[in-house]
Phi, psi and omega in degrees: 000128182284132181294140180288134183286156177298322182294320180292321179292332182300330182292336184266359178269127179299115185270328178210161188251116188294162181291342181280354177287128182293150178273155187289316179057233187295338178287358182298329181287320177293316179290329176298325177293325175295320180296322178296320178295322178297315179298315180297320178299314181296316182293330178291345181261004179292157180302321182295315181290321179295319178296318179296318180296313182294323178295317180295317180293319180297322183273356183273109176292328180297317179294317180296322185280317188259335182257286179187150174260003181274109183298323180296317179294319178300317179299322179295320178297315180297313181298319180296321179292319177297321177296320180294317177299318178297321181296317179298315180294314182297323178298318179291320178297319178297322180293314178292332181296338178296342181271357179287155175272335179284122181297332179292318178291328176298330180265027181304315184301315180295318180295322182288322176301318179295324181293315184278341179264332183236350181075020184261106175267078191293337180255004181063041185280340182293130176282150180232154174059226184277356182298319180296318180297322178295320179288330174296316177299321179296316180292324176298323176296317178297319180297316180296313180292329175298317178297318178295321179296318179299315179296320181294323178294322178292316181291338180287343179304125181304328180296325179286336185274332181282147183278340182256003177078007181276139176273177180113191183288136180280114183268336183288134179297321180298316180288330175296322177294317179298318181297317178296321179294319178297320179295320177295322179294319177298317180298318180296316181292327177297322182291332183256356180259189179287347185306317184263002179278153180275161176297321181300314182296312186289316181293325176300317180295316181290318182298314181294326178294322179294322175302315183293320181294320179298319178295323180295320177300316177304316183291316185289316187254001179058051185299332180294348179251352190219021179292126186259115181226118176058032176087006180231157178255121184266154179276176187294335182292334183256350187304307186283353176261001186287128177293327181294323175294321177297323180294347177303327182248347181292329180207173178278059178284172184236087181299338178298331182291340180291334183238003181283119177302146186291334185257053177246164179294327178295316179294329180270000181058039182243358187300311182292319181295315179294328176297319178295321178298315181297320181292323176297316177300319179299317180293318180292325182290343179292333178216069186294337183286341184245022179286123181280161177297327179296318179295321179293323178292321178298317178296317181297322180291339177284339187285132173290169185301320182297321179288324177297318180295316180292326177293318179297318180294326180284325185286328184302310179290342180275342187300313181296319180298317181292324181292327182270354182283142173272169181296341183247023177296127180302333182294335179297319178292328177294321177297319179297316179294322179294320179300310181291326180294318179293316181298331182300322181257341182271322183301320178302323178295322179292316179295321177296325178296316178295317180296316180299318181292319181292330179291342180274353180291154186298316183297322181289334185283337189282306189238340189270127176292133186270163180274356181059044174285131180258156183299331181293342178270002183246193177271002187301316181266005183292140177295128186297313182297315180295319182294318179295325177295318180292319179296322177298319177298320178298315182295320178296315178300314181297320179298316181294313181294323179295316178297319179298319179295320178295322178298318178296315180296319180294319179295318179297320178297315181296316181294322179295316179295320180295319180296318183291320179294315182296324187265325185255328182228072184299338181282352183253027182300336183294337182281346181297319180298327179295319178296320179294321178296321178296319178298318180295320180294318180296325184279355184264358182285131183217157176295329183293336176290325178291330183279000000 
């Protein structure tokens, strides 16, 4: 078979976008969010970000302890998530591509499937060299102007412009001038944003970027050597013929589920909830001596039954030890150190979980540049049993440190009251014992009593 010449292929590449191609208009904000995801995907694959990610994962004791210490498995998780992110964007681009006037752009989904299953870039859509970086800068400009346009449209609302909040015709000359200026600003921003761009122009830019990003993922993670399908790793000869890779764009499937162990927080839908529990513990541990009973009850109410049961089982053998401990027992300092030591490596996973979830919200997707937090940096892939065991240890430590703090405060209160009575009111010495009894009562409150 004679290879197709570059000149012949050139005829099939859309060279310009006709006037009959519809303009994006109000859909510019939705398409702008897709553009932001494309930019974030590309930037997450830069040498600097990949080096930073690998360094963070290597240095994370939490990932090694709760997720996996297998670097190859971690790479598969990262690669699968990037493919899933790419799949979501490509699916949306394919849907918007149906509105293009160019039949080739309308067939983006088919062309991309062929590219990822056979490696055939039949239209030469992949960007090379510095061209991709230039287009990333161009898309960043569109994203920025889109954000400014959205703000200008909101500020143009007459209700926002009047000082008394009344709607209707603006009678004030000053406000009429402001309104005219706002309209001119909106018109200017529309001209430089995606609002006035055609579907053909925008989808062409996004489609070619997705081709380039997919190739970049292959290069960075060596997907031809590690594609995970049905529990097996296929070699490079079968990679591009794999139906499962094709399914990456055929529907909003979840390739992460193919390799997600069944007993993880993500599989149990507990990752976000456990992250909130850990963050609450972290906040309370910052000032354990002043934790109120209400705060402790709120934390306890957050715990699922399994954690309550494990906490109850852990506290019972500790009760006798805690009752016999003096205020200056060396083990008390050990509990404090253990609490801070666990939080040091566990809290980052919890905070990353919150960040990852917040980045998925609609408002964050439109204009705000993301931190590119990946699920492997969160609690999503954490082993459920191991995580619950660690959280139970945190709760026991917090309980012990909290009791120690109350004992110190109660003792200080009793000593202060005794000193004042002895020195200023010697006739009221009988009340000193009452203060001591109150201190003893305050120091005896424990979570195990609630259980």
